[in-house]
TINU-152057 format. One record per residue (C-alpha): residue number from 1; residue in three letters; y, z, x negated. Coordinates in Angstrom, 2 decimals. Layout:
<r><num>NUM</num><residu>ala</residu><yy>Y</yy><zz>Z</zz><xx>X</xx></r>
...
END
This chain:
<r><num>1</num><residu>met</residu><yy>-45.89</yy><zz>41.23</zz><xx>-39.84</xx></r>
<r><num>2</num><residu>leu</residu><yy>-47.16</yy><zz>41.55</zz><xx>-36.31</xx></r>
<r><num>3</num><residu>arg</residu><yy>-44.35</yy><zz>43.94</zz><xx>-35.54</xx></r>
<r><num>4</num><residu>arg</residu><yy>-41.79</yy><zz>41.50</zz><xx>-36.77</xx></r>
<r><num>5</num><residu>leu</residu><yy>-43.28</yy><zz>38.66</zz><xx>-34.74</xx></r>
<r><num>6</num><residu>asn</residu><yy>-43.28</yy><zz>40.88</zz><xx>-31.66</xx></r>
<r><num>7</num><residu>ala</residu><yy>-39.56</yy><zz>41.73</zz><xx>-32.20</xx></r>
<r><num>8</num><residu>ile</residu><yy>-38.68</yy><zz>38.06</zz><xx>-32.53</xx></r>
<r><num>9</num><residu>ile</residu><yy>-40.51</yy><zz>37.22</zz><xx>-29.31</xx></r>
<r><num>10</num><residu>arg</residu><yy>-38.74</yy><zz>40.04</zz><xx>-27.45</xx></r>
<r><num>11</num><residu>phe</residu><yy>-35.37</yy><zz>38.91</zz><xx>-28.78</xx></r>
<r><num>12</num><residu>his</residu><yy>-35.95</yy><zz>35.34</zz><xx>-27.61</xx></r>
<r><num>13</num><residu>trp</residu><yy>-37.18</yy><zz>36.56</zz><xx>-24.25</xx></r>
<r><num>14</num><residu>arg</residu><yy>-34.00</yy><zz>38.63</zz><xx>-23.73</xx></r>
<r><num>15</num><residu>phe</residu><yy>-31.84</yy><zz>35.73</zz><xx>-24.92</xx></r>
<r><num>16</num><residu>arg</residu><yy>-33.60</yy><zz>33.39</zz><xx>-22.55</xx></r>
<r><num>17</num><residu>lys</residu><yy>-32.97</yy><zz>35.66</zz><xx>-19.58</xx></r>
<r><num>18</num><residu>asp</residu><yy>-29.26</yy><zz>36.06</zz><xx>-20.43</xx></r>
<r><num>19</num><residu>asp</residu><yy>-27.33</yy><zz>33.56</zz><xx>-18.25</xx></r>
<r><num>20</num><residu>arg</residu><yy>-23.80</yy><zz>34.91</zz><xx>-18.56</xx></r>
<r><num>21</num><residu>gly</residu><yy>-22.37</yy><zz>31.82</zz><xx>-20.33</xx></r>
<r><num>22</num><residu>val</residu><yy>-24.21</yy><zz>29.10</zz><xx>-18.40</xx></r>
<r><num>23</num><residu>ala</residu><yy>-21.27</yy><zz>28.26</zz><xx>-16.13</xx></r>
<r><num>24</num><residu>ala</residu><yy>-18.94</yy><zz>27.87</zz><xx>-19.12</xx></r>
<r><num>25</num><residu>val</residu><yy>-21.37</yy><zz>25.55</zz><xx>-20.88</xx></r>
<r><num>26</num><residu>glu</residu><yy>-21.90</yy><zz>23.48</zz><xx>-17.72</xx></r>
<r><num>27</num><residu>phe</residu><yy>-18.15</yy><zz>23.22</zz><xx>-17.20</xx></r>
<r><num>28</num><residu>ala</residu><yy>-17.65</yy><zz>22.14</zz><xx>-20.83</xx></r>
<r><num>29</num><residu>leu</residu><yy>-20.20</yy><zz>19.36</zz><xx>-20.33</xx></r>
<r><num>30</num><residu>ile</residu><yy>-18.91</yy><zz>18.16</zz><xx>-16.94</xx></r>
<r><num>31</num><residu>ala</residu><yy>-15.12</yy><zz>18.56</zz><xx>-17.40</xx></r>
<r><num>32</num><residu>pro</residu><yy>-14.55</yy><zz>15.47</zz><xx>-19.60</xx></r>
<r><num>33</num><residu>ile</residu><yy>-16.39</yy><zz>13.26</zz><xx>-17.12</xx></r>
<r><num>34</num><residu>leu</residu><yy>-14.38</yy><zz>14.64</zz><xx>-14.19</xx></r>
<r><num>35</num><residu>ile</residu><yy>-11.08</yy><zz>14.24</zz><xx>-16.05</xx></r>
<r><num>36</num><residu>leu</residu><yy>-11.90</yy><zz>10.62</zz><xx>-16.95</xx></r>
<r><num>37</num><residu>ala</residu><yy>-12.88</yy><zz>9.88</zz><xx>-13.35</xx></r>
<r><num>38</num><residu>tyr</residu><yy>-9.62</yy><zz>11.40</zz><xx>-12.08</xx></r>
<r><num>39</num><residu>leu</residu><yy>-7.46</yy><zz>9.43</zz><xx>-14.55</xx></r>
<r><num>40</num><residu>gly</residu><yy>-9.36</yy><zz>6.23</zz><xx>-13.74</xx></r>
<r><num>41</num><residu>met</residu><yy>-8.84</yy><zz>6.68</zz><xx>-10.01</xx></r>
<r><num>42</num><residu>ala</residu><yy>-5.14</yy><zz>7.45</zz><xx>-10.55</xx></r>
<r><num>43</num><residu>glu</residu><yy>-4.72</yy><zz>4.29</zz><xx>-12.62</xx></r>
<r><num>44</num><residu>leu</residu><yy>-6.63</yy><zz>2.17</zz><xx>-10.10</xx></r>
<r><num>45</num><residu>thr</residu><yy>-4.49</yy><zz>3.55</zz><xx>-7.27</xx></r>
<r><num>46</num><residu>leu</residu><yy>-1.26</yy><zz>2.72</zz><xx>-9.13</xx></r>
<r><num>47</num><residu>gly</residu><yy>-2.50</yy><zz>-0.82</zz><xx>-9.81</xx></r>
<r><num>48</num><residu>leu</residu><yy>-3.42</yy><zz>-1.38</zz><xx>-6.18</xx></r>
<r><num>49</num><residu>met</residu><yy>-0.06</yy><zz>-0.01</zz><xx>-5.06</xx></r>
<r><num>50</num><residu>ala</residu><yy>1.74</yy><zz>-2.42</zz><xx>-7.42</xx></r>
<r><num>51</num><residu>ala</residu><yy>-0.36</yy><zz>-5.33</zz><xx>-6.13</xx></r>
<r><num>52</num><residu>arg</residu><yy>0.40</yy><zz>-4.43</zz><xx>-2.52</xx></r>
<r><num>53</num><residu>arg</residu><yy>4.15</yy><zz>-4.16</zz><xx>-3.17</xx></r>
<r><num>54</num><residu>thr</residu><yy>4.18</yy><zz>-7.48</zz><xx>-5.05</xx></r>
<r><num>55</num><residu>glu</residu><yy>2.34</yy><zz>-9.22</zz><xx>-2.24</xx></r>
<r><num>56</num><residu>his</residu><yy>4.67</yy><zz>-7.71</zz><xx>0.36</xx></r>
<r><num>57</num><residu>leu</residu><yy>7.68</yy><zz>-8.76</zz><xx>-1.73</xx></r>
<r><num>58</num><residu>ala</residu><yy>6.49</yy><zz>-12.39</zz><xx>-1.83</xx></r>
<r><num>59</num><residu>ser</residu><yy>5.86</yy><zz>-12.46</zz><xx>1.91</xx></r>
<r><num>60</num><residu>thr</residu><yy>9.22</yy><zz>-10.88</zz><xx>2.78</xx></r>
<r><num>61</num><residu>val</residu><yy>11.34</yy><zz>-13.16</zz><xx>0.58</xx></r>
<r><num>62</num><residu>gly</residu><yy>9.70</yy><zz>-16.27</zz><xx>2.04</xx></r>
<r><num>63</num><residu>asp</residu><yy>9.97</yy><zz>-14.94</zz><xx>5.57</xx></r>
<r><num>64</num><residu>leu</residu><yy>13.69</yy><zz>-14.19</zz><xx>5.18</xx></r>
<r><num>65</num><residu>ala</residu><yy>14.31</yy><zz>-17.63</zz><xx>3.68</xx></r>
<r><num>66</num><residu>ser</residu><yy>12.44</yy><zz>-19.38</zz><xx>6.50</xx></r>
<r><num>67</num><residu>gln</residu><yy>14.69</yy><zz>-17.71</zz><xx>9.11</xx></r>
<r><num>68</num><residu>ser</residu><yy>17.81</yy><zz>-19.48</zz><xx>7.79</xx></r>
<r><num>69</num><residu>asp</residu><yy>19.19</yy><zz>-22.91</zz><xx>8.60</xx></r>
<r><num>70</num><residu>asn</residu><yy>21.05</yy><zz>-23.19</zz><xx>5.30</xx></r>
<r><num>71</num><residu>leu</residu><yy>20.76</yy><zz>-21.27</zz><xx>2.04</xx></r>
<r><num>72</num><residu>thr</residu><yy>23.50</yy><zz>-21.10</zz><xx>-0.57</xx></r>
<r><num>73</num><residu>ala</residu><yy>22.96</yy><zz>-20.06</zz><xx>-4.17</xx></r>
<r><num>74</num><residu>leu</residu><yy>24.43</yy><zz>-16.66</zz><xx>-3.27</xx></r>
<r><num>75</num><residu>asn</residu><yy>22.00</yy><zz>-16.28</zz><xx>-0.32</xx></r>
<r><num>76</num><residu>ile</residu><yy>19.06</yy><zz>-17.06</zz><xx>-2.57</xx></r>
<r><num>77</num><residu>ser</residu><yy>20.35</yy><zz>-14.63</zz><xx>-5.20</xx></r>
<r><num>78</num><residu>asp</residu><yy>20.53</yy><zz>-11.97</zz><xx>-2.47</xx></r>
<r><num>79</num><residu>leu</residu><yy>16.95</yy><zz>-12.75</zz><xx>-1.45</xx></r>
<r><num>80</num><residu>phe</residu><yy>15.80</yy><zz>-12.27</zz><xx>-5.04</xx></r>
<r><num>81</num><residu>thr</residu><yy>17.75</yy><zz>-8.98</zz><xx>-5.21</xx></r>
<r><num>82</num><residu>ile</residu><yy>16.08</yy><zz>-7.80</zz><xx>-2.00</xx></r>
<r><num>83</num><residu>gly</residu><yy>12.71</yy><zz>-8.71</zz><xx>-3.48</xx></r>
<r><num>84</num><residu>ser</residu><yy>13.42</yy><zz>-6.81</zz><xx>-6.69</xx></r>
<r><num>85</num><residu>ser</residu><yy>14.47</yy><zz>-3.75</zz><xx>-4.72</xx></r>
<r><num>86</num><residu>met</residu><yy>11.07</yy><zz>-3.63</zz><xx>-2.99</xx></r>
<r><num>87</num><residu>leu</residu><yy>9.07</yy><zz>-3.06</zz><xx>-6.18</xx></r>
<r><num>88</num><residu>pro</residu><yy>10.23</yy><zz>0.38</zz><xx>-7.42</xx></r>
<r><num>89</num><residu>pro</residu><yy>8.97</yy><zz>2.78</zz><xx>-8.70</xx></r>
<r><num>90</num><residu>phe</residu><yy>7.44</yy><zz>-0.01</zz><xx>-10.77</xx></r>
<r><num>91</num><residu>pro</residu><yy>9.79</yy><zz>-1.58</zz><xx>-13.34</xx></r>
<r><num>92</num><residu>thr</residu><yy>11.03</yy><zz>-5.09</zz><xx>-12.59</xx></r>
<r><num>93</num><residu>gly</residu><yy>13.18</yy><zz>-6.52</zz><xx>-15.40</xx></r>
<r><num>94</num><residu>thr</residu><yy>11.64</yy><zz>-9.66</zz><xx>-16.82</xx></r>
<r><num>95</num><residu>ser</residu><yy>8.14</yy><zz>-8.74</zz><xx>-15.66</xx></r>
<r><num>96</num><residu>leu</residu><yy>9.01</yy><zz>-9.91</zz><xx>-12.11</xx></r>
<r><num>97</num><residu>lys</residu><yy>9.31</yy><zz>-13.68</zz><xx>-11.65</xx></r>
<r><num>98</num><residu>met</residu><yy>10.13</yy><zz>-15.37</zz><xx>-8.35</xx></r>
<r><num>99</num><residu>arg</residu><yy>10.40</yy><zz>-18.97</zz><xx>-7.23</xx></r>
<r><num>100</num><residu>leu</residu><yy>11.50</yy><zz>-20.14</zz><xx>-3.80</xx></r>
<r><num>101</num><residu>ser</residu><yy>10.93</yy><zz>-23.80</zz><xx>-2.91</xx></r>
<r><num>102</num><residu>glu</residu><yy>11.02</yy><zz>-26.07</zz><xx>0.09</xx></r>
<r><num>103</num><residu>val</residu><yy>8.40</yy><zz>-28.79</zz><xx>0.21</xx></r>
<r><num>104</num><residu>met</residu><yy>7.90</yy><zz>-31.74</zz><xx>2.54</xx></r>
<r><num>105</num><residu>met</residu><yy>4.74</yy><zz>-33.74</zz><xx>3.22</xx></r>
<r><num>106</num><residu>asn</residu><yy>5.60</yy><zz>-37.39</zz><xx>2.62</xx></r>
<r><num>107</num><residu>ser</residu><yy>3.97</yy><zz>-40.48</zz><xx>4.12</xx></r>
<r><num>108</num><residu>ser</residu><yy>1.45</yy><zz>-40.60</zz><xx>1.23</xx></r>
<r><num>109</num><residu>asn</residu><yy>0.22</yy><zz>-37.08</zz><xx>2.12</xx></r>
<r><num>110</num><residu>lys</residu><yy>1.73</yy><zz>-35.54</zz><xx>-0.99</xx></r>
<r><num>111</num><residu>ala</residu><yy>3.79</yy><zz>-32.36</zz><xx>-0.81</xx></r>
<r><num>112</num><residu>ile</residu><yy>7.10</yy><zz>-33.14</zz><xx>-2.47</xx></r>
<r><num>113</num><residu>val</residu><yy>9.63</yy><zz>-30.52</zz><xx>-3.63</xx></r>
<r><num>114</num><residu>gln</residu><yy>12.96</yy><zz>-30.81</zz><xx>-1.81</xx></r>
<r><num>115</num><residu>trp</residu><yy>14.69</yy><zz>-27.94</zz><xx>-3.64</xx></r>
<r><num>116</num><residu>asn</residu><yy>13.79</yy><zz>-24.78</zz><xx>-5.51</xx></r>
<r><num>117</num><residu>ser</residu><yy>15.41</yy><zz>-21.73</zz><xx>-7.05</xx></r>
<r><num>118</num><residu>thr</residu><yy>13.98</yy><zz>-19.32</zz><xx>-9.58</xx></r>
<r><num>119</num><residu>ser</residu><yy>14.52</yy><zz>-15.82</zz><xx>-10.86</xx></r>
<r><num>120</num><residu>asn</residu><yy>13.14</yy><zz>-15.07</zz><xx>-14.37</xx></r>
<r><num>121</num><residu>trp</residu><yy>10.67</yy><zz>-17.94</zz><xx>-13.91</xx></r>
<r><num>122</num><residu>thr</residu><yy>9.23</yy><zz>-18.97</zz><xx>-17.25</xx></r>
<r><num>123</num><residu>gly</residu><yy>6.68</yy><zz>-21.51</zz><xx>-16.08</xx></r>
<r><num>124</num><residu>thr</residu><yy>7.36</yy><zz>-25.15</zz><xx>-15.48</xx></r>
<r><num>125</num><residu>ala</residu><yy>9.96</yy><zz>-25.58</zz><xx>-12.77</xx></r>
<r><num>126</num><residu>asp</residu><yy>9.26</yy><zz>-28.17</zz><xx>-10.11</xx></r>
<r><num>127</num><residu>val</residu><yy>12.13</yy><zz>-30.62</zz><xx>-9.94</xx></r>
<r><num>128</num><residu>asn</residu><yy>13.28</yy><zz>-32.27</zz><xx>-6.75</xx></r>
<r><num>129</num><residu>gly</residu><yy>10.92</yy><zz>-35.07</zz><xx>-5.85</xx></r>
<r><num>130</num><residu>ser</residu><yy>7.97</yy><zz>-33.78</zz><xx>-7.90</xx></r>
<r><num>131</num><residu>thr</residu><yy>4.53</yy><zz>-33.13</zz><xx>-6.46</xx></r>
<r><num>132</num><residu>val</residu><yy>3.74</yy><zz>-29.47</zz><xx>-5.76</xx></r>
<r><num>133</num><residu>ile</residu><yy>1.06</yy><zz>-27.65</zz><xx>-7.65</xx></r>
<r><num>134</num><residu>pro</residu><yy>-0.99</yy><zz>-26.02</zz><xx>-6.14</xx></r>
<r><num>135</num><residu>gln</residu><yy>-1.47</yy><zz>-29.03</zz><xx>-3.91</xx></r>
<r><num>136</num><residu>ile</residu><yy>-0.66</yy><zz>-28.38</zz><xx>-0.28</xx></r>
<r><num>137</num><residu>thr</residu><yy>-3.19</yy><zz>-30.01</zz><xx>2.03</xx></r>
<r><num>138</num><residu>thr</residu><yy>-2.64</yy><zz>-31.91</zz><xx>5.25</xx></r>
<r><num>139</num><residu>thr</residu><yy>-4.31</yy><zz>-29.05</zz><xx>7.14</xx></r>
<r><num>140</num><residu>gln</residu><yy>-1.34</yy><zz>-26.86</zz><xx>6.15</xx></r>
<r><num>141</num><residu>leu</residu><yy>1.38</yy><zz>-29.43</zz><xx>6.65</xx></r>
<r><num>142</num><residu>ser</residu><yy>1.67</yy><zz>-32.69</zz><xx>8.62</xx></r>
<r><num>143</num><residu>gln</residu><yy>3.62</yy><zz>-35.73</zz><xx>7.45</xx></r>
<r><num>144</num><residu>gly</residu><yy>7.38</yy><zz>-35.22</zz><xx>7.69</xx></r>
<r><num>145</num><residu>gln</residu><yy>7.13</yy><zz>-31.44</zz><xx>8.08</xx></r>
<r><num>146</num><residu>tyr</residu><yy>8.61</yy><zz>-28.82</zz><xx>5.74</xx></r>
<r><num>147</num><residu>leu</residu><yy>7.36</yy><zz>-25.53</zz><xx>4.29</xx></r>
<r><num>148</num><residu>ile</residu><yy>9.07</yy><zz>-22.71</zz><xx>2.44</xx></r>
<r><num>149</num><residu>met</residu><yy>6.88</yy><zz>-21.79</zz><xx>-0.52</xx></r>
<r><num>150</num><residu>thr</residu><yy>7.38</yy><zz>-18.44</zz><xx>-2.24</xx></r>
<r><num>151</num><residu>glu</residu><yy>5.70</yy><zz>-17.78</zz><xx>-5.57</xx></r>
<r><num>152</num><residu>val</residu><yy>5.82</yy><zz>-14.37</zz><xx>-7.23</xx></r>
<r><num>153</num><residu>glu</residu><yy>4.36</yy><zz>-13.29</zz><xx>-10.56</xx></r>
<r><num>154</num><residu>tyr</residu><yy>4.42</yy><zz>-9.69</zz><xx>-11.70</xx></r>
<r><num>155</num><residu>asp</residu><yy>3.22</yy><zz>-8.47</zz><xx>-15.09</xx></r>
<r><num>156</num><residu>tyr</residu><yy>1.92</yy><zz>-4.99</zz><xx>-14.35</xx></r>
<r><num>157</num><residu>val</residu><yy>1.65</yy><zz>-2.56</zz><xx>-17.23</xx></r>
<r><num>158</num><residu>ser</residu><yy>-0.15</yy><zz>0.64</zz><xx>-16.29</xx></r>
<r><num>159</num><residu>pro</residu><yy>1.75</yy><zz>3.86</zz><xx>-17.01</xx></r>
<r><num>160</num><residu>ile</residu><yy>-1.50</yy><zz>5.52</zz><xx>-18.09</xx></r>
<r><num>161</num><residu>gly</residu><yy>-2.74</yy><zz>2.44</zz><xx>-19.93</xx></r>
<r><num>162</num><residu>asn</residu><yy>-6.18</yy><zz>3.67</zz><xx>-20.94</xx></r>
<r><num>163</num><residu>phe</residu><yy>-8.50</yy><zz>2.00</zz><xx>-18.47</xx></r>
<r><num>164</num><residu>leu</residu><yy>-6.82</yy><zz>-1.26</zz><xx>-17.42</xx></r>
<r><num>165</num><residu>pro</residu><yy>-6.05</yy><zz>-3.98</zz><xx>-19.95</xx></r>
<r><num>166</num><residu>gly</residu><yy>-2.57</yy><zz>-4.02</zz><xx>-21.47</xx></r>
<r><num>167</num><residu>thr</residu><yy>-0.97</yy><zz>-6.30</zz><xx>-18.86</xx></r>
<r><num>168</num><residu>thr</residu><yy>-2.35</yy><zz>-7.38</zz><xx>-15.52</xx></r>
<r><num>169</num><residu>lys</residu><yy>-0.75</yy><zz>-10.51</zz><xx>-14.05</xx></r>
<r><num>170</num><residu>met</residu><yy>-0.42</yy><zz>-10.47</zz><xx>-10.29</xx></r>
<r><num>171</num><residu>thr</residu><yy>0.32</yy><zz>-13.85</zz><xx>-8.70</xx></r>
<r><num>172</num><residu>tyr</residu><yy>0.97</yy><zz>-14.49</zz><xx>-5.03</xx></r>
<r><num>173</num><residu>thr</residu><yy>1.98</yy><zz>-17.65</zz><xx>-3.15</xx></r>
<r><num>174</num><residu>phe</residu><yy>3.08</yy><zz>-17.61</zz><xx>0.49</xx></r>
<r><num>175</num><residu>tyr</residu><yy>3.91</yy><zz>-20.49</zz><xx>2.82</xx></r>
<r><num>176</num><residu>his</residu><yy>6.26</yy><zz>-20.18</zz><xx>5.79</xx></r>
<r><num>177</num><residu>his</residu><yy>7.32</yy><zz>-22.83</zz><xx>8.29</xx></r>
<r><num>178</num><residu>pro</residu><yy>11.09</yy><zz>-22.93</zz><xx>8.92</xx></r>
<r><num>179</num><residu>arg</residu><yy>11.83</yy><zz>-21.01</zz><xx>12.11</xx></r>
<r><num>180</num><residu>asn</residu><yy>15.23</yy><zz>-22.44</zz><xx>13.07</xx></r>
<r><num>181</num><residu>gly</residu><yy>14.81</yy><zz>-26.17</zz><xx>13.04</xx></r>
<r><num>182</num><residu>asn</residu><yy>12.77</yy><zz>-28.59</zz><xx>11.03</xx></r>
<r><num>183</num><residu>gln</residu><yy>13.92</yy><zz>-27.56</zz><xx>7.57</xx></r>
<r><num>184</num><residu>val</residu><yy>16.03</yy><zz>-25.13</zz><xx>5.55</xx></r>
<r><num>185</num><residu>thr</residu><yy>18.67</yy><zz>-26.96</zz><xx>3.55</xx></r>
<r><num>186</num><residu>gln</residu><yy>20.01</yy><zz>-25.68</zz><xx>0.28</xx></r>
<r><num>187</num><residu>ile</residu><yy>23.79</yy><zz>-25.86</zz><xx>0.00</xx></r>
<r><num>188</num><residu>gly</residu><yy>25.34</yy><zz>-26.00</zz><xx>-3.45</xx></r>
END
């Protein structure tokens, strides 16, 4: 019996000193955590890149519109096409919605819509003469002055789709003062 106990102790002692498979076991324990961290960072990076492109798109469309004296329906359609071309490699389709409006601060200090055009916009459209929401304040616009307001919504769906929720809505609103004159008129 003592011999058997001694053999068991020696076997365990040899097994305890054997460290040939330690690296494989450590890798098996750490690898899933590292893979999840890598996929999470990749997904976060893609989401931030989509947000940056959407924000840049909104700023550029409004800036181009504010440089004009007059805008026709074809000009505005071209602006929306330019905006859509800035988003790839992210899909646009119906997930990209744009609205371009001109607002004026009236004598009652209310920002009133002069005209607007939309692309895939599903929300409520401001009609000419309606009050703008979000409300533009008198610190942004004085009475009788005009602003070009660009609103962009993008429904981002992650290509990996495991860490972010199904759809992330990115919404940006930019305001630009007309550069050539007091206002930008819409023709047609």
